[in-house]
MDTraj code that builds the backbone (N, CA, C; nanometers):
import mdtraj as md
import numpy as np

residues = "MET ALA VAL VAL VAL ALA VAL VAL VAL ALA ALA GLY ILE TYR GLY ILE GLY ALA ARG LYS ALA SER GLY ASN ASN GLU CYS ALA PRO ALA LEU ALA ILE ALA GLN LYS ALA SER PRO LEU ALA ARG GLY GLU VAL ALA ALA VAL ALA MET ALA THR LYS PRO ARG LEU LEU PRO ASP VAL HIS PHE LYS ASP ALA ASP GLY THR ASP ARG LYS LEU SER ASP TRP ARG GLY LYS THR VAL LEU LEU ASN LEU TRP ALA THR TRP CYS VAL PRO CYS ARG ARG GLU MET PRO ALA LEU ASP ALA LEU SER ALA LYS LEU GLY GLY PRO ASP PHE GLN VAL VAL ALA VAL ASN ILE ASP THR ARG ASP ALA ASP LYS PRO LYS ASN PHE LEU LYS GLU ALA GLY ILE THR HIS LEU ALA TYR HIS ALA ASP ALA SER ALA LYS ILE PHE GLN ASP PHE LYS ALA ILE GLY LEU ALA PHE GLY MET PRO THR SER ILE LEU VAL GLY PRO LYS GLY CYS GLU ILE GLY ALA LEU ALA GLY PRO ALA GLU TRP ALA SER GLN ASP ALA GLN ALA LEU ILE GLN ALA VAL SER ALA ARG".split()
xyz = np.array([
    [-2.8238, 2.6352, 2.7102],
    [-2.7127, 2.5158, 2.7265],
    [-2.7477, 2.3647, 2.6191],
    [-2.9085, 2.3663, 2.5909],
    [-2.9397, 2.2283, 2.5121],
    [-2.8929, 2.2955, 2.3753],
    [-2.9164, 2.4449, 2.3507],
    [-2.8634, 2.4950, 2.2123],
    [-2.7499, 2.5302, 2.1845],
    [-2.6835, 2.5206, 2.2946],
    [-2.5301, 2.5679, 2.2235],
    [-2.4712, 2.4400, 2.2357],
    [-2.5085, 2.2631, 2.3026],
    [-2.4715, 2.1704, 2.2684],
    [-2.5135, 2.1087, 2.1379],
    [-2.6645, 2.1543, 2.0659],
    [-2.6670, 2.1153, 1.9925],
    [-2.6469, 2.1789, 1.8038],
    [-2.5665, 2.2753, 1.8172],
    [-2.4921, 2.3761, 1.7578],
    [-2.3379, 2.3225, 1.7754],
    [-2.2864, 2.2746, 1.8870],
    [-2.1297, 2.2419, 1.8725],
    [-2.1608, 2.0884, 1.8332],
    [-2.2526, 1.9985, 1.8535],
    [-2.2667, 1.8389, 1.8072],
    [-2.3174, 1.8645, 1.6192],
    [-2.3675, 1.9561, 1.5531],
    [-2.3994, 2.0142, 1.4244],
    [-2.2883, 2.0019, 1.3969],
    [-2.2050, 2.1059, 1.4158],
    [-2.0924, 2.1675, 1.3398],
    [-2.0059, 2.0587, 1.3582],
    [-1.9728, 1.9993, 1.4737],
    [-1.8798, 1.8658, 1.4373],
    [-1.9291, 1.7488, 1.3329],
    [-2.0718, 1.7315, 1.3564],
    [-2.1129, 1.6406, 1.2417],
    [-2.0668, 1.6868, 1.1128],
    [-2.1010, 1.8241, 1.0922],
    [-2.0715, 1.9014, 0.9423],
    [-1.9117, 1.8876, 0.9228],
    [-1.8160, 1.8982, 1.0518],
    [-1.6898, 1.8926, 0.9866],
    [-1.6087, 1.7436, 0.9329],
    [-1.7247, 1.6634, 1.0089],
    [-1.6491, 1.4984, 0.9836],
    [-1.6956, 1.5118, 0.8204],
    [-1.8258, 1.5146, 0.7923],
    [-1.8929, 1.5249, 0.6738],
    [-1.7798, 1.5910, 0.5966],
    [-1.7747, 1.7054, 0.6154],
    [-1.6995, 1.8019, 0.4689],
    [-1.5512, 1.6988, 0.4949],
    [-1.5149, 1.6715, 0.5771],
    [-1.3266, 1.6023, 0.5737],
    [-1.3604, 1.4956, 0.4705],
    [-1.4962, 1.4125, 0.5218],
    [-1.5302, 1.2727, 0.4416],
    [-1.5682, 1.3223, 0.2750],
    [-1.6098, 1.4413, 0.2703],
    [-1.6742, 1.4409, 0.1380],
    [-1.5356, 1.4944, 0.0278],
    [-1.4654, 1.5813, 0.1529],
    [-1.2928, 1.6260, 0.0595],
    [-1.2261, 1.5251, 0.0328],
    [-1.2083, 1.4030, 0.1276],
    [-1.1636, 1.3006, 0.0930],
    [-1.1840, 1.2233, -0.0234],
    [-1.2905, 1.2422, -0.0121],
    [-1.3767, 1.1581, -0.1353],
    [-1.3229, 1.2407, -0.2524],
    [-1.3619, 1.3463, -0.2653],
    [-1.3170, 1.4486, -0.3827],
    [-1.1966, 1.4343, -0.4453],
    [-1.0774, 1.4176, -0.3278],
    [-0.9447, 1.3644, -0.3476],
    [-0.9468, 1.2583, -0.4126],
    [-1.0284, 1.1771, -0.3827],
    [-0.9376, 1.0273, -0.4018],
    [-1.0299, 1.0071, -0.5484],
    [-1.1404, 1.1106, -0.5798],
    [-1.2070, 1.0531, -0.7117],
    [-1.0978, 0.9718, -0.8530],
    [-0.9684, 1.0667, -0.8747],
    [-0.8823, 1.0368, -0.9895],
    [-0.8520, 0.8880, -0.9089],
    [-0.8208, 0.8403, -0.7740],
    [-0.7459, 0.7084, -0.7451],
    [-0.8530, 0.5862, -0.8320],
    [-1.0015, 0.6460, -0.7997],
    [-1.1044, 0.5320, -0.8304],
    [-1.1406, 0.5282, -1.0040],
    [-1.1178, 0.6481, -1.0162],
    [-1.1239, 0.6143, -1.1704],
    [-1.0615, 0.5650, -1.2249],
    [-0.9163, 0.5714, -1.1958],
    [-0.7722, 0.4751, -1.2577],
    [-0.8086, 0.3184, -1.2127],
    [-0.8560, 0.2904, -1.1059],
    [-0.8741, 0.1690, -1.0720],
    [-1.0152, 0.1098, -1.1428],
    [-1.1062, 0.1634, -1.1992],
    [-1.2261, 0.1249, -1.2476],
    [-1.1218, 0.1107, -1.3922],
    [-1.0752, 0.1933, -1.4543],
    [-1.0161, 0.1896, -1.6048],
    [-0.9183, 0.1013, -1.5975],
    [-0.8576, 0.0427, -1.5118],
    [-0.7663, -0.0948, -1.4765],
    [-0.8109, -0.2004, -1.4578],
    [-0.9440, -0.2273, -1.4372],
    [-1.0074, -0.3282, -1.3529],
    [-0.9950, -0.4312, -1.4087],
    [-1.0223, -0.4200, -1.5815],
    [-0.9682, -0.5525, -1.6577],
    [-0.8669, -0.6116, -1.6797],
    [-0.7668, -0.5290, -1.6292],
    [-0.5962, -0.5654, -1.6279],
    [-0.6008, -0.6789, -1.4863],
    [-0.6674, -0.6697, -1.4092],
    [-0.6507, -0.7338, -1.2591],
    [-0.6915, -0.9053, -1.3362],
    [-0.6469, -0.9627, -1.3829],
    [-0.6467, -1.0891, -1.4240],
    [-0.5108, -1.1803, -1.4634],
    [-0.5095, -1.2754, -1.4686],
    [-0.4118, -1.3836, -1.5014],
    [-0.3517, -1.3941, -1.3617],
    [-0.1946, -1.3613, -1.3527],
    [-0.1330, -1.3563, -1.2486],
    [-0.1484, -1.2393, -1.1614],
    [-0.2235, -1.1474, -1.1543],
    [-0.3206, -1.0838, -1.0647],
    [-0.4297, -1.0812, -1.0703],
    [-0.5026, -1.2055, -1.1187],
    [-0.6605, -1.1593, -1.0873],
    [-0.7140, -1.1497, -0.9639],
    [-0.6413, -1.1579, -0.8827],
    [-0.6975, -1.1416, -0.6996],
    [-0.7120, -1.0331, -0.6732],
    [-0.6194, -0.9312, -0.7139],
    [-0.6186, -0.7973, -0.6818],
    [-0.7558, -0.7132, -0.6734],
    [-0.7925, -0.7129, -0.5526],
    [-0.9263, -0.6446, -0.6068],
    [-0.9078, -0.4715, -0.6183],
    [-0.9972, -0.4292, -0.7154],
    [-0.9632, -0.2937, -0.7806],
    [-1.0701, -0.2403, -0.6631],
    [-1.0483, -0.0833, -0.6324],
    [-1.1445, -0.0238, -0.5758],
    [-1.2388, 0.0261, -0.6471],
    [-1.3403, 0.0590, -0.5508],
    [-1.5137, 0.0340, -0.6003],
    [-1.5717, 0.1684, -0.5354],
    [-1.4749, 0.2272, -0.4485],
    [-1.4699, 0.3495, -0.3434],
    [-1.4335, 0.4189, -0.3455],
    [-1.4453, 0.5524, -0.2965],
    [-1.2842, 0.6588, -0.3210],
    [-1.2453, 0.6459, -0.1512],
    [-1.1271, 0.6185, -0.1097],
    [-1.1125, 0.5868, -0.0074],
    [-0.9423, 0.6463, 0.0567],
    [-0.9470, 0.7495, 0.0983],
    [-0.8015, 0.7982, 0.1438],
    [-0.7256, 0.7142, 0.2505],
    [-0.5895, 0.6414, 0.2570],
    [-0.5848, 0.5576, 0.3433],
    [-0.4649, 0.6113, 0.4646],
    [-0.5132, 0.5655, 0.5522],
    [-0.3942, 0.5926, 0.6767],
    [-0.2899, 0.6177, 0.6091],
    [-0.2377, 0.7370, 0.6856],
    [-0.0609, 0.7618, 0.6652],
    [0.0048, 0.6961, 0.7763],
    [0.0110, 0.5354, 0.7055],
    [0.0991, 0.4537, 0.7971],
    [0.1988, 0.5048, 0.8097],
    [0.3049, 0.4763, 0.9254],
    [0.4610, 0.4904, 0.9627],
    [0.5260, 0.4055, 0.9877],
    [0.6648, 0.3560, 0.9769],
    [0.7415, 0.2875, 0.9941],
    [0.8431, 0.3700, 0.9583],
    [0.9945, 0.2577, 0.9565],
    [1.1303, 0.3063, 0.9400],
    [1.2218, 0.2496, 0.8153],
    [1.3191, 0.3202, 0.8132],
    [1.4235, 0.2875, 0.6784],
    [1.5107, 0.1716, 0.7351],
    [1.6563, 0.1697, 0.6717],
    [1.6879, 0.0995, 0.6905],
    [1.8062, 0.1892, 0.7728],
    [1.8063, 0.3154, 0.8114],
    [1.8999, 0.4082, 0.8955],
    [1.7941, 0.4370, 1.0025],
    [1.6954, 0.3367, 0.9887],
    [1.6269, 0.3733, 1.1520],
    [1.5066, 0.5018, 1.1583],
    [1.5254, 0.5893, 1.0343],
    [1.4533, 0.7108, 1.0127],
    [1.3630, 0.6898, 0.9745],
    [1.2673, 0.7526, 1.1055],
    [1.0743, 0.7502, 1.0099],
    [1.0446, 0.7682, 0.9317],
    [0.9701, 0.7040, 0.8858],
    [0.9170, 0.7643, 0.7382],
    [0.7491, 0.6785, 0.7440],
    [0.7095, 0.7786, 0.6561],
    [0.5518, 0.7205, 0.6631],
    [0.4967, 0.7022, 0.4731],
    [0.3741, 0.7149, 0.4567],
    [0.3272, 0.6581, 0.3429],
    [0.3434, 0.7898, 0.2398],
    [0.2748, 0.9109, 0.2949],
    [0.2645, 1.0388, 0.2754],
    [0.4112, 1.1006, 0.1736],
    [0.5108, 1.0071, 0.2648],
    [0.6800, 1.0392, 0.1746],
    [0.6932, 1.0331, 0.0493],
    [0.5696, 0.9027, -0.0105],
    [0.5635, 0.9153, -0.1682],
    [0.4786, 0.9711, -0.2434],
    [0.3816, 1.0876, -0.2104],
    [0.2836, 1.1591, -0.2117],
    [0.3133, 1.1848, -0.3475],
    [0.2748, 1.1833, -0.4902],
    [0.2952, 1.1589, -0.5776],
    [0.3582, 1.0927, -0.6994],
    [0.3685, 0.9540, -0.6175],
    [0.3933, 0.8415, -0.7226],
    [0.2658, 0.7503, -0.6635],
    [0.2644, 0.6366, -0.7851],
    [0.1851, 0.5090, -0.7423],
    [0.2883, 0.4054, -0.6796],
    [0.2135, 0.3664, -0.5185],
    [0.3018, 0.2955, -0.4708],
    [0.2191, 0.1408, -0.4800],
    [0.3107, 0.0800, -0.4662],
    [0.3333, -0.0819, -0.4395],
    [0.3091, -0.1196, -0.3180],
    [0.2357, -0.1069, -0.2128],
    [0.2780, -0.1176, -0.0795],
    [0.2733, -0.2528, -0.0386],
    [0.3471, -0.3250, 0.0146],
    [0.3982, -0.4493, -0.0021],
    [0.3872, -0.4618, 0.1457],
    [0.3273, -0.5357, 0.2148],
    [0.3539, -0.6144, 0.4009],
    [0.3955, -0.7474, 0.3913],
    [0.5070, -0.7792, 0.4711],
    [0.5585, -0.8731, 0.4282],
    [0.6659, -0.9397, 0.5641],
    [0.6570, -1.0503, 0.5886],
    [0.7563, -1.0833, 0.7415],
    [0.8284, -1.2378, 0.6696],
    [0.9695, -1.2978, 0.7437],
    [1.0443, -1.3624, 0.7230],
    [0.9352, -1.5096, 0.7275],
    [0.8372, -1.5224, 0.8599],
    [0.7949, -1.5804, 0.9510],
    [0.6888, -1.6480, 0.8108],
    [0.6563, -1.5789, 0.6794],
    [0.5665, -1.6088, 0.5759],
    [0.6208, -1.6372, 0.4704],
    [0.5857, -1.7868, 0.4555],
    [0.6789, -1.8496, 0.3291],
    [0.6355, -1.8221, 0.2270],
    [0.4709, -1.7694, 0.2075],
    [0.4618, -1.7178, 0.0359],
    [0.5428, -1.5445, 0.0168],
    [0.5509, -1.4650, 0.1384],
    [0.6117, -1.3500, 0.1520],
    [0.7639, -1.3851, 0.0837],
    [0.8143, -1.4764, 0.1409],
    [0.9666, -1.4833, 0.1013],
    [0.9702, -1.5217, -0.0597],
    [0.8749, -1.6233, -0.0971],
    [0.8726, -1.6651, -0.2575],
    [0.8358, -1.4979, -0.3251],
    [0.7938, -1.4054, -0.2958],
    [0.7303, -1.3189, -0.3571],
    [0.8366, -1.2021, -0.3324],
    [0.9574, -1.2106, -0.3047],
    [0.9884, -1.0769, -0.2778],
    [1.1107, -1.0596, -0.4226],
    [1.1181, -1.1989, -0.4542],
    [1.2119, -1.1515, -0.5583],
    [1.1545, -1.1034, -0.7140],
    [1.0590, -1.1455, -0.7114],
    [0.9385, -1.1026, -0.8095],
    [0.9149, -0.9227, -0.8003],
    [0.8611, -0.8809, -0.6384],
    [0.8273, -0.7809, -0.6446],
    [1.0067, -0.6897, -0.6684],
    [1.1122, -0.7390, -0.6475],
    [1.2611, -0.6744, -0.6399],
    [1.2815, -0.6651, -0.7872],
    [1.2110, -0.8006, -0.8796],
    [1.2410, -0.7587, -1.0734],
    [1.0921, -0.6293, -1.0843],
    [1.0064, -0.6469, -1.0324],
    [0.8859, -0.5292, -1.0537],
    [1.0125, -0.3742, -1.0160],
    [1.0280, -0.3609, -0.9341],
    [1.1176, -0.2527, -0.9009],
    [1.2118, -0.1993, -0.9668],
    [1.3169, -0.2912, -0.9983],
    [1.3596, -0.3384, -1.1402],
    [1.3587, -0.2555, -1.2400],
    [1.2508, -0.3260, -1.2875],
    [1.1534, -0.3070, -1.4325],
    [1.0744, -0.1660, -1.4277],
    [1.0276, -0.1596, -1.3563],
    [0.9584, -0.0322, -1.3333],
    [0.9543, 0.0980, -1.2598],
    [1.0090, 0.0350, -1.1735],
    [1.0278, 0.1588, -1.0280],
    [1.1062, 0.2762, -1.1105],
    [1.0562, 0.4515, -1.0648],
    [1.1272, 0.5389, -1.1347],
    [1.0286, 0.6757, -1.0791],
    [1.0431, 0.7257, -1.1365],
    [0.9534, 0.8892, -1.0887],
    [0.7996, 0.8697, -1.0546],
    [0.7312, 0.7790, -1.1732],
    [0.6101, 0.7647, -1.1290],
    [0.5555, 0.6436, -1.0338],
    [0.6580, 0.5445, -1.0151],
    [0.6192, 0.4307, -0.9541],
    [0.7100, 0.3641, -0.8490],
    [0.6950, 0.3082, -0.7676],
    [0.7740, 0.2538, -0.6680],
    [0.7210, 0.1377, -0.5736],
    [0.7626, 0.0559, -0.5738],
    [0.7883, -0.0775, -0.4635],
    [0.7999, -0.0513, -0.3411],
    [0.6953, -0.0062, -0.2374],
    [0.7573, -0.0017, -0.1042],
    [0.7062, -0.1049, -0.0249],
    [0.7953, -0.2267, 0.0496],
    [0.8047, -0.3384, 0.1052],
    [0.8292, -0.2835, 0.2368],
    [0.7403, -0.3161, 0.3315],
    [0.7589, -0.3048, 0.4824],
    [0.7628, -0.4375, 0.5550],
    [0.8985, -0.4668, 0.5960],
    [0.8736, -0.5693, 0.7075],
    [0.8498, -0.6066, 0.8432],
    [0.7416, -0.6865, 0.8651],
    [0.7026, -0.6690, 0.9940],
    [0.6936, -0.7877, 1.1160],
    [0.8112, -0.8018, 1.0711],
    [0.8771, -0.9333, 1.1793],
    [0.8975, -0.8244, 1.2881],
    [0.8382, -0.8933, 1.4129],
    [0.8706, -0.8158, 1.5641],
    [0.9960, -0.8720, 1.6639],
    [1.0665, -0.9729, 1.6263],
    [1.1879, -0.9980, 1.7073],
    [1.3364, -0.9361, 1.6458],
    [1.4084, -1.0268, 1.5775],
    [1.5316, -1.0200, 1.5517],
    [1.5280, -0.9265, 1.4334],
    [1.5819, -0.7929, 1.4339],
    [1.5566, -0.6921, 1.3632],
    [1.6747, -0.7553, 1.2090],
    [1.7624, -0.8147, 1.2380],
    [1.8834, -0.8586, 1.1668],
    [1.8233, -0.9858, 1.0541],
    [1.7506, -1.0573, 1.0997],
    [1.7145, -1.1265, 1.0087],
    [1.6291, -1.1001, 0.8761],
    [1.5420, -1.0156, 0.9030],
    [1.4971, -1.0032, 0.7403],
    [1.6015, -0.8823, 0.6613],
    [1.6509, -0.8504, 0.7201],
    [1.8017, -0.7925, 0.6321],
    [1.8708, -0.8819, 0.5757],
    [1.9144, -1.0048, 0.6393],
    [1.9534, -1.0857, 0.5986],
    [1.9063, -1.1980, 0.5218],
    [1.7780, -1.1996, 0.5199],
    [1.7236, -1.3004, 0.4354],
    [1.7274, -1.1975, 0.2920],
    [1.7029, -1.1012, 0.2794],
    [1.7314, -0.9753, 0.1612],
    [1.8506, -1.0173, 0.1004],
    [1.9339, -0.9986, 0.1640],
    [2.0793, -1.0307, 0.1386],
    [2.0852, -1.1303, 0.0704],
    [2.0788, -1.2504, 0.1589],
    [2.1030, -1.3966, 0.0999],
    [1.9980, -1.4155, -0.0713],
    [1.8778, -1.3555, -0.0295],
    [1.7868, -1.4030, -0.1541],
    [1.8396, -1.2874, -0.2630],
    [1.9155, -1.1790, -0.2651],
    [1.9773, -1.1211, -0.3309],
    [1.8678, -0.9778, -0.4071],
    [1.8076, -0.9711, -0.2853],
    [1.7471, -0.8724, -0.3523],
    [1.7901, -0.7336, -0.3585],
    [1.7925, -0.6451, -0.4346],
    [1.8934, -0.5041, -0.4082],
    [1.8097, -0.3890, -0.4923],
    [1.6925, -0.4261, -0.5395],
    [1.6262, -0.2995, -0.5956],
    [1.5178, -0.2228, -0.5083],
    [1.4820, -0.3134, -0.3641],
    [1.3929, -0.2631, -0.3020],
    [1.4601, -0.2141, -0.1634],
    [1.4099, -0.1142, -0.1358],
    [1.5320, -0.0151, -0.0176],
    [1.4341, -0.0856, 0.1376],
    [1.4564, -0.1426, 0.2218],
    [1.4488, -0.1970, 0.3242],
    [1.3777, -0.0723, 0.4209],
    [1.2498, -0.1500, 0.4523],
    [1.1594, -0.0932, 0.5087],
    [1.0943, -0.1813, 0.6293],
    [1.1054, -0.1067, 0.7762],
    [0.9935, -0.2097, 0.8440],
    [0.9298, -0.1585, 0.9869],
    [0.8754, -0.2397, 1.0180],
    [0.7546, -0.1486, 1.1595],
    [0.7529, -0.2783, 1.2285],
    [0.8663, -0.2852, 1.3551],
    [0.8553, -0.4005, 1.4160],
    [0.7559, -0.3866, 1.5223],
    [0.6287, -0.3051, 1.5269],
    [0.5067, -0.3067, 1.5910],
    [0.4237, -0.3875, 1.5314],
    [0.4624, -0.4042, 1.3926],
    [0.3322, -0.4503, 1.3478],
    [0.2281, -0.3705, 1.3261],
    [0.2367, -0.2431, 1.3576],
    [0.0927, -0.1851, 1.4127],
    [0.0540, -0.1187, 1.2196],
    [0.1239, -0.1221, 1.1254],
    [0.0954, -0.1042, 0.9961],
    [0.0145, -0.1949, 0.9572],
    [0.0390, -0.3496, 0.9883],
    [-0.0770, -0.4375, 0.9487],
    [-0.2072, -0.4222, 1.0039],
    [-0.1983, -0.3613, 1.1709],
    [-0.3338, -0.3521, 1.2084],
    [-0.4105, -0.2777, 1.1737],
    [-0.3270, -0.1392, 1.0972],
    [-0.4016, -0.0118, 1.0494],
    [-0.4867, -0.0485, 0.9395],
    [-0.3937, -0.1514, 0.8421],
    [-0.4862, -0.1550, 0.7505],
    [-0.6236, -0.3186, 0.7560],
    [-0.5822, -0.3914, 0.8407],
    [-0.6661, -0.4761, 0.8724],
    [-0.7885, -0.3809, 0.9617],
    [-0.8073, -0.2836, 1.0109],
    [-0.8679, -0.2306, 1.0817],
    [-0.9957, -0.1406, 0.9574],
    [-0.8929, -0.1488, 0.8621],
    [-0.9884, -0.0594, 0.7382],
    [-1.0415, -0.2113, 0.6469],
    [-1.0094, -0.2917, 0.6592],
    [-1.0348, -0.4381, 0.5512],
    [-0.9604, -0.4357, 0.4707],
    [-0.8400, -0.3881, 0.4767],
    [-0.7192, -0.4350, 0.3476],
    [-0.5918, -0.5332, 0.4221],
    [-0.6455, -0.5769, 0.5444],
    [-0.5169, -0.7118, 0.5720],
    [-0.5883, -0.7905, 0.6685],
    [-0.5749, -0.9237, 0.5616],
    [-0.6485, -1.0370, 0.6144],
    [-0.5278, -1.1450, 0.6327],
    [-0.4417, -1.1546, 0.5554],
    [-0.3145, -1.2361, 0.5900],
    [-0.2071, -1.1926, 0.5635],
    [-0.0927, -1.2520, 0.5477],
    [0.0275, -1.2341, 0.4727],
    [0.0630, -1.2975, 0.3213],
    [0.1188, -1.2724, 0.2526],
    [0.1849, -1.0521, 0.2393],
    [-0.0114, -1.0455, 0.1861],
    [0.0373, -0.8636, 0.2439],
    [-0.1014, -0.8237, 0.1989],
    [-0.0229, -0.6776, 0.0956],
    [-0.0517, -0.6764, 0.0158],
    [-0.0266, -0.5623, -0.1206],
    [-0.1323, -0.4724, -0.1253],
    [-0.0700, -0.3712, -0.1505],
    [-0.1600, -0.2058, -0.1422],
    [-0.1426, -0.1379, -0.2788],
    [-0.2196, -0.1106, -0.3638],
    [-0.1679, 0.0114, -0.4739],
    [-0.2191, 0.1458, -0.4244],
    [-0.1570, 0.2214, -0.3898],
    [-0.1553, 0.3672, -0.3611],
    [-0.1708, 0.4789, -0.4658],
    [-0.2851, 0.5292, -0.5096],
    [-0.2266, 0.6659, -0.6138],
    [-0.1741, 0.7629, -0.5566],
    [-0.1282, 0.8633, -0.5959],
    [-0.0279, 0.9481, -0.6245],
    [-0.0662, 1.0898, -0.4770],
    [-0.2037, 1.0406, -0.4381],
    [-0.2891, 1.1284, -0.3564],
    [-0.3025, 1.0739, -0.2287],
    [-0.2188, 0.9155, -0.2339],
    [-0.2388, 0.8841, -0.0954],
    [-0.3789, 0.7712, -0.1025],
    [-0.4663, 0.7748, -0.2066],
    [-0.6048, 0.6923, -0.1866],
    [-0.5762, 0.5493, -0.2480],
    [-0.6475, 0.4220, -0.2381],
    [-0.6853, 0.3356, -0.2704],
    [-0.6845, 0.2797, -0.4019],
    [-0.6438, 0.2165, -0.4599],
    [-0.6302, 0.1860, -0.5879],
    [-0.7079, 0.0120, -0.5858],
    [-0.5960, -0.0414, -0.5256],
    [-0.6582, -0.1819, -0.5386],
    [-0.5746, -0.2556, -0.4171],
    [-0.5912, -0.3840, -0.3761],
    [-0.5226, -0.4330, -0.2819],
    [-0.5738, -0.6244, -0.3071],
    [-0.4605, -0.6529, -0.2427],
    [-0.4219, -0.8121, -0.2847],
    [-0.4136, -0.8573, -0.1329],
    [-0.4826, -0.9520, -0.0958],
    [-0.4657, -1.0543, 0.0305],
    [-0.3505, -1.1832, -0.0089],
    [-0.2715, -1.2365, -0.0106],
    [-0.1801, -1.3074, -0.0636],
    [-0.1164, -1.2621, -0.1535],
    [-0.0318, -1.3731, -0.2296],
    [0.1247, -1.3244, -0.3012],
    [0.0683, -1.3313, -0.4485],
    [0.1598, -1.2494, -0.5115],
    [0.1230, -1.2365, -0.6838],
    [0.2565, -1.2449, -0.7329],
    [0.2666, -1.3070, -0.8772],
    [0.3777, -1.3239, -0.9319],
    [0.3929, -1.1722, -0.9968],
    [0.4593, -1.1133, -0.9404],
    [0.4393, -0.9299, -0.9595],
    [0.5246, -0.9496, -1.0837],
    [0.6342, -0.9899, -1.1128],
    [0.7280, -1.0036, -1.2330],
    [0.6574, -1.0219, -1.3567],
    [0.5723, -1.0782, -1.3322],
    [0.5046, -1.1528, -1.4635],
    [0.4375, -1.0035, -1.5944],
    [0.4088, -1.0758, -1.6704],
    [0.3274, -0.9645, -1.7985],
    [0.1906, -0.8954, -1.7270],
    [0.1175, -1.0245, -1.6706],
    [0.0113, -0.9178, -1.6115],
    [0.0456, -0.8320, -1.5066],
    [0.1227, -0.8473, -1.3904],
    [0.1349, -0.7760, -1.3379],
    [0.1797, -0.6577, -1.3636],
    [0.2840, -0.6242, -1.4790],
    [0.3415, -0.5113, -1.5132],
    [0.2279, -0.4434, -1.6143],
    [0.1607, -0.4959, -1.6849],
    [0.0720, -0.4363, -1.7461],
    [-0.0414, -0.3619, -1.6630],
    [-0.0908, -0.4172, -1.5520],
    [-0.2073, -0.3660, -1.4694],
    [-0.0959, -0.2464, -1.3948],
    [0.0574, -0.2614, -1.3614],
    [0.0952, -0.1384, -1.3150],
    [0.1565, -0.0315, -1.4041],
    [0.2137, -0.0277, -1.4972],
    [0.1911, 0.0350, -1.6187],
    [0.0475, 0.1424, -1.5936],
    [-0.0707, 0.0429, -1.6284],
    [-0.1759, 0.1073, -1.6556],
    [-0.2440, 0.2257, -1.5472],
    [-0.1759, 0.1937, -1.3928],
    [-0.2302, 0.2365, -1.2747],
    [-0.1365, 0.3870, -1.2682],
    [-0.0249, 0.3174, -1.3289],
    [0.0806, 0.4610, -1.2877],
    [0.0983, 0.5060, -1.4297],
    [0.0201, 0.5089, -1.5192],
    [0.0187, 0.6018, -1.6317],
    [0.0047, 0.7864, -1.6043],
    [0.0850, 0.8815, -1.6662],
    [0.0445, 0.9955, -1.6023],
    [0.0028, 1.0398, -1.7796],
])
top = md.Topology()
chain = top.add_chain()
for i, resn in enumerate(residues, 1):
    res = top.add_residue(resn, chain, resSeq=i)
    for name in ("N", "CA", "C"):
        top.add_atom(name, md.element.get_by_symbol(name[0]), res)
traj = md.Trajectory(xyz[None], top)
């Protein structure tokens, strides 16, 4: 019996190790991109912390404007700037026009801004805010449970609001930022162009 238990435990440990190694191998290109683009995390985006180890991000779930379930892996094949925001967060509201401008300028087949609202009460409030602020280039996404924030907090990528995470085409971390940035700036555009270049 002890031998059987030892074999099962060893197989489990090997399986976990194999998955971790596989994730690391899968994320090696994203880490290389992060290292190459690291000198461009300056000026208006100097606070972006570029990844220093390969990490596959959780496949977080949220909903679109129609209430359809979406997940991060829906954007596989693209570089994504995933932004978590809320209407009660003043820096988030101030940042939205810059994210909208970035999406208008660079959004396309290789890059997309995915902004996810985490207001937990009035579902119409964030939609009304976006309309009033003239945000037209960002699709509406929301997680009324705010679980997406907790999922990223659990792995050390969400400390406050707003939170922005650069995600590679295979769902791996390229970089992260706790706090706002001037995403419409030349500094931000240069960084985004570098990490989303094919």
